[in-house]
Structures are given as structure tokens and as C-alpha cells.
C-alpha positions as a LaTeX table, in Angstrom:
\begin{tabular}{lrrr}
\hline
Residue & $x$ (\AA) & $y$ (\AA) & $z$ (\AA) \\
\hline
Met1 & 120.01 & 149.68 & 134.36 \\
Asp2 & 118.49 & 146.88 & 132.55 \\
Thr3 & 117.67 & 144.52 & 135.24 \\
Thr4 & 117.44 & 141.35 & 133.03 \\
Gly5 & 117.75 & 138.09 & 135.09 \\
Ile6 & 116.76 & 139.67 & 138.31 \\
Glu7 & 114.40 & 138.03 & 140.30 \\
Thr8 & 112.13 & 138.81 & 143.31 \\
Thr9 & 109.29 & 136.53 & 145.58 \\
Asp10 & 107.09 & 137.61 & 147.92 \\
Pro11 & 107.43 & 138.34 & 151.55 \\
Ala12 & 107.46 & 135.64 & 154.56 \\
Pro13 & 109.44 & 135.27 & 157.26 \\
Ile14 & 112.81 & 133.49 & 156.78 \\
Pro15 & 112.87 & 129.80 & 158.67 \\
Pro16 & 115.77 & 128.64 & 161.06 \\
Gly17 & 118.69 & 127.01 & 159.51 \\
Asp18 & 117.49 & 123.48 & 160.08 \\
Ala19 & 114.12 & 124.53 & 158.23 \\
Leu20 & 116.24 & 125.89 & 155.32 \\
Leu21 & 118.44 & 122.51 & 155.49 \\
Ser22 & 115.35 & 120.18 & 155.45 \\
Ala23 & 113.74 & 122.26 & 152.58 \\
Val24 & 117.03 & 121.70 & 150.40 \\
Glu25 & 117.00 & 118.23 & 151.22 \\
Ser26 & 113.16 & 117.42 & 150.49 \\
Ala27 & 114.12 & 119.35 & 147.30 \\
Ala28 & 116.68 & 116.52 & 146.12 \\
Ala29 & 114.18 & 114.24 & 146.91 \\
Asp30 & 111.48 & 115.51 & 145.05 \\
Ala31 & 114.00 & 115.42 & 142.39 \\
Gly32 & 114.69 & 111.93 & 142.33 \\
Phe33 & 118.23 & 112.02 & 144.03 \\
Thr34 & 120.03 & 111.83 & 147.63 \\
Leu35 & 122.73 & 114.71 & 148.57 \\
Glu36 & 126.14 & 113.41 & 148.17 \\
Pro37 & 128.19 & 113.93 & 151.32 \\
Glu38 & 130.03 & 116.81 & 149.34 \\
Gln39 & 126.62 & 118.49 & 148.55 \\
Leu40 & 124.83 & 118.10 & 152.20 \\
Glu41 & 128.26 & 119.68 & 153.43 \\
Val42 & 127.61 & 122.34 & 151.28 \\
Ala43 & 123.76 & 122.69 & 152.29 \\
Arg44 & 124.48 & 122.82 & 155.49 \\
Arg45 & 126.83 & 125.67 & 155.54 \\
Leu46 & 124.09 & 127.47 & 153.28 \\
Ala47 & 121.83 & 126.74 & 156.36 \\
Ser48 & 124.20 & 127.55 & 158.79 \\
Leu49 & 124.52 & 131.65 & 157.17 \\
Arg50 & 122.45 & 133.90 & 159.47 \\
Ile51 & 120.20 & 136.08 & 157.17 \\
Ala52 & 118.90 & 139.17 & 157.90 \\
Glu53 & 120.12 & 139.37 & 161.80 \\
Asp54 & 121.72 & 142.37 & 163.32 \\
Arg55 & 124.93 & 141.32 & 162.71 \\
Pro56 & 127.80 & 141.48 & 159.78 \\
Ala57 & 126.17 & 139.73 & 156.76 \\
Ala58 & 127.79 & 136.15 & 155.84 \\
His59 & 128.90 & 135.86 & 152.26 \\
Leu60 & 129.68 & 132.46 & 150.62 \\
Tyr61 & 131.71 & 131.79 & 147.56 \\
Leu62 & 130.88 & 128.37 & 146.11 \\
Trp63 & 133.23 & 127.07 & 143.28 \\
Gly64 & 134.02 & 123.72 & 142.03 \\
Ala65 & 134.01 & 121.74 & 138.86 \\
Ala66 & 131.42 & 121.65 & 136.64 \\
Gly67 & 128.29 & 119.63 & 136.99 \\
Arg68 & 128.82 & 119.00 & 140.51 \\
Gly69 & 125.81 & 120.55 & 141.27 \\
Lys70 & 126.62 & 124.24 & 142.49 \\
Thr71 & 123.77 & 125.69 & 140.89 \\
Trp72 & 121.32 & 123.42 & 142.07 \\
Leu73 & 122.16 & 123.99 & 145.63 \\
Leu74 & 122.25 & 127.34 & 145.32 \\
Asp75 & 118.96 & 127.62 & 143.71 \\
Ala76 & 117.49 & 125.15 & 146.04 \\
Phe77 & 118.24 & 127.33 & 149.15 \\
Phe78 & 117.42 & 130.13 & 147.36 \\
Glu79 & 113.94 & 128.77 & 147.02 \\
Ala80 & 113.73 & 127.90 & 150.25 \\
Leu81 & 113.87 & 131.21 & 151.30 \\
Pro82 & 110.13 & 132.54 & 151.26 \\
Thr83 & 111.36 & 136.39 & 151.46 \\
His84 & 110.94 & 138.72 & 149.10 \\
Arg85 & 113.94 & 140.38 & 150.22 \\
Arg86 & 116.33 & 138.53 & 147.94 \\
Arg87 & 117.17 & 138.70 & 144.12 \\
Arg88 & 118.90 & 136.46 & 141.62 \\
Val89 & 120.97 & 138.18 & 139.09 \\
His90 & 123.05 & 136.25 & 136.73 \\
Phe91 & 126.57 & 137.51 & 135.77 \\
His92 & 126.23 & 138.40 & 132.05 \\
Ser93 & 122.92 & 140.05 & 132.17 \\
Phe94 & 123.92 & 141.97 & 135.03 \\
Phe95 & 127.24 & 143.05 & 133.16 \\
Arg96 & 125.50 & 143.73 & 130.00 \\
Gly97 & 123.39 & 146.12 & 132.13 \\
Leu98 & 126.05 & 147.62 & 134.24 \\
His99 & 127.93 & 148.59 & 130.91 \\
Ala100 & 124.92 & 149.99 & 128.85 \\
Ala101 & 124.29 & 152.06 & 132.11 \\
Ile102 & 128.08 & 153.22 & 132.42 \\
His103 & 127.80 & 154.34 & 128.88 \\
Arg104 & 124.57 & 156.36 & 129.58 \\
Val105 & 126.05 & 158.13 & 132.44 \\
Arg106 & 129.40 & 159.12 & 130.61 \\
Thr107 & 127.65 & 160.21 & 127.79 \\
Glu108 & 125.37 & 162.55 & 129.89 \\
Ala109 & 127.90 & 163.71 & 132.07 \\
Ala110 & 130.45 & 164.45 & 129.49 \\
Asp111 & 127.51 & 166.39 & 127.17 \\
Ala112 & 126.63 & 168.43 & 129.90 \\
Ala113 & 130.29 & 169.06 & 131.28 \\
Arg114 & 131.17 & 170.26 & 127.76 \\
Ala115 & 128.47 & 172.84 & 127.81 \\
Thr116 & 130.32 & 174.52 & 130.18 \\
Ser117 & 133.17 & 175.49 & 128.00 \\
Glu118 & 135.63 & 174.56 & 130.67 \\
Pro119 & 138.57 & 172.95 & 129.00 \\
Gly120 & 139.05 & 168.99 & 130.12 \\
Ala121 & 135.45 & 168.91 & 131.52 \\
Gly122 & 134.01 & 166.46 & 129.45 \\
Ser123 & 137.24 & 164.12 & 130.21 \\
Arg124 & 136.79 & 164.44 & 133.91 \\
Ala125 & 132.95 & 164.05 & 134.00 \\
Ala126 & 133.17 & 161.17 & 132.25 \\
Ala127 & 135.80 & 159.63 & 134.11 \\
Gly128 & 133.24 & 160.39 & 137.09 \\
Ala129 & 130.51 & 158.88 & 135.79 \\
Val130 & 132.14 & 154.95 & 135.54 \\
Thr131 & 131.78 & 155.55 & 140.02 \\
Asn132 & 128.48 & 156.99 & 139.61 \\
Ala133 & 127.23 & 153.88 & 137.52 \\
Val134 & 128.26 & 151.38 & 139.13 \\
Glu135 & 126.86 & 153.19 & 142.75 \\
Gln136 & 123.59 & 153.18 & 140.53 \\
Ala137 & 123.80 & 149.86 & 140.04 \\
Val138 & 124.82 & 148.73 & 143.16 \\
Asp139 & 121.29 & 150.87 & 144.59 \\
Glu140 & 119.37 & 148.99 & 142.18 \\
Leu141 & 120.66 & 145.67 & 142.92 \\
Leu142 & 120.46 & 145.64 & 146.52 \\
Asp143 & 117.49 & 147.97 & 146.57 \\
Glu144 & 115.48 & 146.10 & 149.61 \\
Val145 & 117.16 & 143.08 & 149.61 \\
Asp146 & 119.05 & 141.02 & 152.20 \\
Val147 & 120.18 & 138.33 & 150.02 \\
Val148 & 121.82 & 138.54 & 146.62 \\
Leu149 & 122.68 & 135.29 & 144.48 \\
Phe150 & 125.27 & 135.95 & 141.66 \\
Asp151 & 125.18 & 132.97 & 139.80 \\
Glu152 & 128.12 & 131.73 & 137.11 \\
Phe153 & 130.83 & 134.45 & 138.50 \\
Gln154 & 133.66 & 134.54 & 136.30 \\
Val155 & 136.16 & 136.90 & 135.24 \\
His156 & 137.95 & 136.65 & 131.87 \\
Asp157 & 137.61 & 140.27 & 130.43 \\
Pro158 & 140.34 & 142.69 & 132.34 \\
Gly159 & 137.88 & 145.67 & 132.29 \\
Asp160 & 135.34 & 143.39 & 134.10 \\
Gly161 & 137.46 & 142.53 & 136.56 \\
Ala162 & 138.33 & 146.44 & 137.08 \\
Leu163 & 134.22 & 147.02 & 137.63 \\
Met164 & 133.62 & 143.93 & 139.41 \\
Ile165 & 136.16 & 145.42 & 142.40 \\
Arg166 & 134.38 & 148.14 & 142.53 \\
Leu167 & 131.11 & 146.15 & 142.54 \\
Leu168 & 132.76 & 144.08 & 145.38 \\
Asp169 & 133.49 & 147.09 & 147.45 \\
Ala170 & 130.17 & 148.15 & 147.10 \\
Leu171 & 128.21 & 145.14 & 147.83 \\
Phe172 & 130.64 & 144.21 & 151.15 \\
Ala173 & 129.90 & 147.87 & 152.42 \\
Arg174 & 126.15 & 146.95 & 152.54 \\
His175 & 124.20 & 144.71 & 155.07 \\
Val176 & 123.49 & 142.02 & 152.35 \\
Thr177 & 124.44 & 138.10 & 152.05 \\
Leu178 & 126.19 & 137.70 & 148.69 \\
Leu179 & 125.92 & 133.98 & 147.78 \\
Thr180 & 128.00 & 133.23 & 144.62 \\
Ser181 & 128.98 & 130.04 & 142.37 \\
Ser182 & 131.92 & 129.95 & 140.18 \\
Asn183 & 133.85 & 127.10 & 138.16 \\
Ser184 & 136.89 & 128.40 & 139.51 \\
Ala185 & 138.59 & 129.26 & 142.80 \\
Pro186 & 139.19 & 132.93 & 143.43 \\
Arg187 & 142.69 & 132.82 & 142.62 \\
Asp188 & 142.00 & 131.37 & 139.30 \\
Leu189 & 139.63 & 134.27 & 138.54 \\
Leu190 & 141.09 & 136.71 & 135.18 \\
Pro191 & 143.48 & 133.77 & 134.38 \\
Asp192 & 145.72 & 135.38 & 131.83 \\
Pro193 & 148.89 & 135.98 & 133.10 \\
Ala194 & 149.15 & 139.24 & 131.16 \\
Tyr195 & 146.00 & 140.65 & 133.07 \\
His196 & 145.70 & 138.37 & 136.63 \\
His197 & 147.52 & 141.22 & 138.50 \\
Ile198 & 144.49 & 143.45 & 137.73 \\
Phe199 & 142.01 & 141.72 & 139.46 \\
Glu200 & 144.24 & 140.39 & 142.38 \\
Pro201 & 142.33 & 143.06 & 144.36 \\
Gly202 & 139.29 & 141.44 & 143.87 \\
Ile203 & 140.62 & 138.02 & 144.65 \\
Ala204 & 142.08 & 139.76 & 148.13 \\
Leu205 & 138.29 & 141.09 & 148.66 \\
Ile206 & 136.54 & 137.42 & 147.76 \\
Glu207 & 138.89 & 136.09 & 150.14 \\
Ala208 & 138.93 & 138.43 & 153.36 \\
Asn209 & 134.98 & 138.85 & 153.08 \\
Met210 & 133.86 & 135.48 & 152.11 \\
Gln211 & 133.20 & 131.97 & 152.88 \\
Val212 & 135.22 & 130.17 & 150.03 \\
Leu213 & 133.70 & 126.74 & 149.56 \\
Glu214 & 134.86 & 124.06 & 147.25 \\
Leu215 & 132.05 & 121.29 & 146.07 \\
Ala216 & 134.21 & 118.55 & 145.37 \\
Gly217 & 133.18 & 115.28 & 144.15 \\
Ser218 & 134.05 & 113.28 & 141.34 \\
Thr219 & 131.17 & 112.86 & 139.22 \\
Asp220 & 130.04 & 115.23 & 136.68 \\
His221 & 126.03 & 114.98 & 136.66 \\
Arg222 & 125.61 & 116.20 & 133.54 \\
Arg223 & 127.74 & 114.28 & 131.68 \\
Ser224 & 126.75 & 110.82 & 133.83 \\
Ser225 & 123.15 & 111.41 & 133.55 \\
Pro226 & 120.40 & 111.05 & 130.82 \\
Val227 & 120.32 & 114.14 & 128.86 \\
Arg228 & 116.67 & 115.39 & 128.34 \\
His229 & 117.26 & 116.61 & 124.85 \\
Gly230 & 114.46 & 119.62 & 124.57 \\
Asp231 & 114.83 & 121.45 & 127.08 \\
Gly232 & 116.73 & 125.34 & 126.75 \\
Phe233 & 120.45 & 124.77 & 125.54 \\
Ala234 & 119.64 & 120.97 & 125.59 \\
Arg235 & 117.50 & 121.24 & 122.37 \\
Gly236 & 120.83 & 122.05 & 120.26 \\
Ser237 & 122.95 & 119.68 & 118.37 \\
Trp238 & 126.30 & 119.08 & 117.46 \\
Ser239 & 126.81 & 117.43 & 114.03 \\
Ile240 & 129.45 & 116.92 & 111.43 \\
Ala241 & 129.24 & 119.31 & 107.92 \\
Gly242 & 127.44 & 117.36 & 105.00 \\
Asp243 & 124.46 & 115.78 & 104.15 \\
Ala244 & 123.23 & 114.22 & 107.20 \\
Ala245 & 123.81 & 117.69 & 109.03 \\
Asp246 & 121.81 & 119.84 & 106.76 \\
Ala247 & 118.80 & 116.85 & 106.98 \\
His248 & 118.94 & 117.16 & 110.61 \\
Leu249 & 118.95 & 120.93 & 110.71 \\
Ala250 & 115.84 & 121.23 & 107.90 \\
Ala251 & 113.65 & 118.60 & 109.65 \\
Leu252 & 113.85 & 121.36 & 112.64 \\
Gly253 & 112.97 & 123.92 & 110.22 \\
Leu254 & 116.64 & 125.44 & 109.92 \\
His255 & 116.86 & 125.38 & 105.96 \\
Arg256 & 120.55 & 126.13 & 105.07 \\
Pro257 & 120.12 & 129.54 & 104.21 \\
Gly258 & 121.08 & 130.82 & 100.56 \\
Pro259 & 123.08 & 134.14 & 99.29 \\
Ala260 & 120.20 & 136.09 & 99.26 \\
Glu261 & 119.41 & 135.85 & 102.83 \\
Ala262 & 122.63 & 137.07 & 103.81 \\
Thr263 & 122.29 & 139.69 & 106.44 \\
Thr264 & 124.17 & 142.44 & 108.31 \\
Leu265 & 123.68 & 142.85 & 112.50 \\
Thr266 & 124.83 & 146.23 & 113.89 \\
Ile267 & 125.66 & 146.43 & 117.66 \\
Ser268 & 127.52 & 149.16 & 119.43 \\
Gly269 & 128.61 & 150.77 & 116.22 \\
His270 & 129.98 & 147.66 & 114.70 \\
Thr271 & 128.72 & 145.36 & 111.93 \\
Phe272 & 128.55 & 141.88 & 111.41 \\
His273 & 127.64 & 139.33 & 108.73 \\
Ala274 & 124.89 & 136.68 & 109.36 \\
Ala275 & 124.16 & 133.85 & 106.67 \\
Ala276 & 120.29 & 134.95 & 107.95 \\
Ala277 & 118.59 & 136.13 & 110.72 \\
Arg278 & 114.43 & 135.96 & 110.60 \\
Asp279 & 111.88 & 134.87 & 112.93 \\
Gly280 & 113.84 & 134.23 & 115.92 \\
Arg281 & 116.56 & 132.20 & 114.09 \\
Val282 & 119.97 & 133.24 & 113.12 \\
Trp283 & 122.73 & 131.48 & 111.34 \\
Phe284 & 126.40 & 132.59 & 111.79 \\
Ala285 & 129.67 & 131.19 & 109.85 \\
Ser286 & 132.26 & 130.42 & 112.55 \\
Ala287 & 134.96 & 132.83 & 110.84 \\
Glu288 & 132.42 & 135.55 & 111.07 \\
Leu289 & 131.14 & 134.82 & 114.86 \\
Ile290 & 134.14 & 133.73 & 116.79 \\
Glu291 & 137.29 & 134.42 & 114.91 \\
Arg292 & 136.42 & 138.20 & 114.49 \\
Pro293 & 135.99 & 140.32 & 117.54 \\
Thr294 & 132.60 & 139.77 & 119.07 \\
Ser295 & 132.10 & 139.83 & 122.91 \\
Val296 & 129.66 & 138.22 & 125.36 \\
Gly297 & 127.67 & 141.34 & 125.27 \\
Asp298 & 127.18 & 140.94 & 121.41 \\
Tyr299 & 125.85 & 137.26 & 122.32 \\
Leu300 & 123.76 & 138.36 & 125.04 \\
Ala301 & 122.11 & 141.43 & 122.80 \\
Trp302 & 121.56 & 138.93 & 119.90 \\
Ala303 & 120.19 & 136.27 & 122.30 \\
Ala304 & 117.40 & 138.80 & 123.25 \\
Asp305 & 116.18 & 138.56 & 119.79 \\
Tyr306 & 117.08 & 135.14 & 118.38 \\
Asp307 & 116.49 & 131.97 & 120.72 \\
Arg308 & 117.86 & 129.39 & 118.02 \\
Trp309 & 121.44 & 129.71 & 116.56 \\
Val310 & 123.66 & 127.69 & 114.14 \\
Leu311 & 127.33 & 128.11 & 114.37 \\
Asp312 & 128.52 & 126.57 & 110.84 \\
Gly313 & 131.73 & 125.54 & 109.60 \\
Leu314 & 133.49 & 125.22 & 112.98 \\
Pro315 & 137.03 & 124.09 & 112.03 \\
Glu316 & 139.33 & 121.58 & 114.25 \\
Ser317 & 140.36 & 123.24 & 117.50 \\
His318 & 143.82 & 123.93 & 116.59 \\
Ala319 & 142.78 & 125.35 & 113.46 \\
Leu320 & 141.27 & 128.46 & 115.67 \\
Thr321 & 143.41 & 131.31 & 116.94 \\
Arg322 & 143.55 & 131.33 & 120.81 \\
Glu323 & 141.17 & 134.19 & 120.50 \\
Ala324 & 138.64 & 132.48 & 118.56 \\
Arg325 & 138.40 & 129.45 & 120.85 \\
Ala326 & 138.14 & 132.14 & 123.97 \\
Arg327 & 135.37 & 133.37 & 121.93 \\
Phe328 & 133.49 & 129.63 & 121.43 \\
Val329 & 134.02 & 129.12 & 125.24 \\
His330 & 132.43 & 132.48 & 125.84 \\
Leu331 & 129.92 & 131.71 & 123.46 \\
Val332 & 128.70 & 128.54 & 125.02 \\
Asp333 & 128.56 & 129.97 & 128.74 \\
Ala334 & 126.64 & 132.78 & 127.40 \\
Leu335 & 124.29 & 130.67 & 125.32 \\
Cys336 & 123.92 & 127.64 & 127.84 \\
Asp337 & 123.04 & 130.02 & 130.75 \\
Leu338 & 120.20 & 132.12 & 128.88 \\
Gly339 & 118.84 & 128.29 & 127.84 \\
Val340 & 118.96 & 129.13 & 123.96 \\
Glu341 & 119.45 & 126.41 & 121.54 \\
Leu342 & 122.92 & 126.21 & 119.64 \\
His343 & 123.65 & 123.74 & 116.90 \\
Val344 & 127.16 & 123.39 & 116.07 \\
Val345 & 127.90 & 122.42 & 112.41 \\
Ala346 & 131.39 & 121.07 & 112.44 \\
Thr347 & 134.44 & 119.68 & 110.81 \\
Thr348 & 134.89 & 116.99 & 113.59 \\
Asp349 & 133.23 & 115.47 & 116.58 \\
Arg350 & 132.63 & 117.50 & 119.78 \\
Glu351 & 134.95 & 115.35 & 121.89 \\
Thr352 & 137.84 & 115.45 & 119.51 \\
Phe353 & 137.01 & 118.94 & 119.15 \\
Met354 & 137.69 & 119.54 & 122.81 \\
Thr355 & 140.81 & 117.14 & 123.01 \\
Asp356 & 142.49 & 118.04 & 119.69 \\
Pro357 & 146.14 & 116.77 & 120.92 \\
Ala358 & 147.70 & 119.24 & 118.02 \\
Leu359 & 146.41 & 122.08 & 120.40 \\
Gly360 & 149.65 & 121.52 & 122.61 \\
Pro361 & 149.39 & 122.56 & 126.33 \\
Asp362 & 147.27 & 125.49 & 125.86 \\
Gly363 & 144.54 & 124.34 & 124.59 \\
Phe364 & 141.36 & 125.12 & 126.10 \\
Ala365 & 143.03 & 125.68 & 129.52 \\
Arg366 & 140.86 & 125.82 & 132.77 \\
Asp367 & 137.94 & 126.26 & 130.46 \\
Ala368 & 137.92 & 122.93 & 128.92 \\
Val369 & 136.08 & 121.00 & 131.94 \\
Arg370 & 133.30 & 123.38 & 132.01 \\
Thr371 & 132.79 & 123.67 & 128.35 \\
Arg372 & 133.26 & 119.93 & 127.53 \\
Ser373 & 130.26 & 119.32 & 130.40 \\
Arg374 & 127.69 & 122.04 & 128.77 \\
Leu375 & 128.33 & 120.70 & 125.22 \\
Ala376 & 127.69 & 116.97 & 126.66 \\
Leu377 & 124.14 & 118.67 & 126.78 \\
Leu378 & 123.83 & 118.56 & 122.70 \\
Arg379 & 122.46 & 115.92 & 120.89 \\
Glu380 & 125.36 & 114.21 & 118.53 \\
Ile381 & 124.26 & 113.66 & 115.06 \\
His382 & 126.35 & 111.19 & 113.08 \\
\hline
\end{tabular}
């Protein structure tokens, strides 16, 4: 399976809890801040986890609103573990690799079974391949590790939810500590009422096996701290369509493409149209990227080839379908997590886009706080 997003380090003994807590506090001091009371409590809980000891593994599910410092705390703790027996995995990258592995194993199993000429053998083999692929993915994920950090845990897709239940079952059967961050409490995963029941067994697994801890706090540090435009996703911008937007993009070497530059991108047998795709840059019309049935897997695949994106012609949010709004959220999540530069050219400013009163109660639902926090990283061009 593709192990993109997996990190390991050199071997050394794991320090006791007090040393781990001191290391996290020192990391905060080095970064120029002091841990808030809520953050300090999380750091203490992390330091109290008994890792690599001869006892059942401890697991922590850390959730809270965007910008409260969840990822920073888990990363600081992770870096304070001087051991090679650890692995950091990003949700999107892992599931992209898992889907690819399932497709490969299914195809190989079905081809081999059909060669036997036994009626129905191909279908039975393909069904069994899902279990085999999940087990193989877990074996690769947990190979010689005591700690797994699963960053940005989220479940929006029912298919991913079903796979995650299998994955959690396999993880909890191993003597491995699982740490994960999420913007959602376990009970709020896979929030769509039409599909929520599919992940209820996964929620039960999380609540039965993990310490569930909320990182509270009223401050969104992404929005309250000065943004360092120029780092990863924050290199991007949000501008209102017009001459100023075109001039801004042109100054960055992103010239509005002409008709002759239009091209097609094919992925998983589906073809999508881009206004331009060259030299690590891709330019999409909003109608093509989020109104059409694209997926997180598509964004991840394209991000491997293009590290500068333009989303052009984004209308007011009430003019988008519910599905398109969800894809926009997933696009922002994927590109922000991967550190990919995104430039949005819209018909309105980002705050109006996210708080459009014409949306009604549906709006961006539980994703609004996280998405607004991430969009705040973009430079706004007037």
C-alpha cells in the first residue's frame, strides 16, 4: 500500500511521563507561547499514557474546534518520543492508499478466481479481497511500531466509514497506542442523518477503547494570530473576480489561461476538464471542480502533480448545491492538510461566502468553524 504521509524516526528509549510533559512545555516556550490551561491538561493526559509497556495499550481521541492546538500538541508529544517505533499517518493519504490496495487486491483475486471457471468465484473472491486488503494495510501501518498518530480523523463518506470500522477493529486488537485528532466528537462522525447509522459501530469502538478528550477554549489561534503568508496552504489567496484578482495572480506567475490551454485530466476512468494544467499549476473552474462529482481521492491524486491551484468563478455559497458545498469543504481540508497553495477567485469575500444568510439552517453545518478557520490562512485581495 502507498505509505505516503507515514513518518518514522531513529531508535531511543521512551522517557517517563514527567520528561514528556517537560518536553512539550519546552516546545511551546521555543515557539514563543505558554500552554493554556486546557492545552496543559491535554499535555498531562498525553504524558500519562504508558507506551510500549507490558499492559493493554492506551489510546487517546483528542477533539475540539478548529484552531485550538490539537495538532500542535500531538505533534509536540510525538516529537518528544525519541523512538523509531512510531508512525504518523494523515487520514486522507492513508485512505487513498487503502482504496488503491483494495482495488488492486480485488482485481487480482477476481482474475485468479475466474480462471478456475467456477460460477460466482470472481464475485466471492472480490468480496473477500476487501478484508485481505484491510488486514494488509494494518500490517503495513503497524509494522514494528508502538505508537500511531492518526491526524485529522474524519468520516464523511459511508464507504470510508465502513472501512474505518474494520480498521479500528484491527488496530485495537494490537498492542499499539493510537493517538488521533479530530474536529468532531466521536458521536458527530459521519454526520449525514442518511448514513450516520453505518458508523455507529465505529463510534462504539472509539468510546469503548479510547480516552475521549475535548480540547476546549474560546480562542481560534489560526484566526487570532498573525498569519505567515508564504507557508504551505497560506501561500494562497482569496480574491473577488475582476481586474485586481487577475493582476494579483499574474504577479504570482498564474496568468489567466486562454482557450488553447484547456486540457483534460483522467483519474479512475473519469475525465475532468481543467482550464490549464502545466508546470505544477492547475486551474479549475468552480463548476468543473466542485459541482461535478469529484472526490477527496481525486484532490489527493492531483495534488501529487500540482502544488499550486486556482479555483476560479466560485459563486455565492447559496448558489451551490449542498453536494458542491461539501466538496468545497473537502477540497479545503485536503489542500490545507497537504500544504498545497490554493487561490480562490470568487464573486464575494470569504466571510460572506461562509455566512451567506440565504443558505438557511443547512449551510455548512458542522464544517463551518473548521472551514472558516482554514480559509482565514489565505491572504484576502481587495
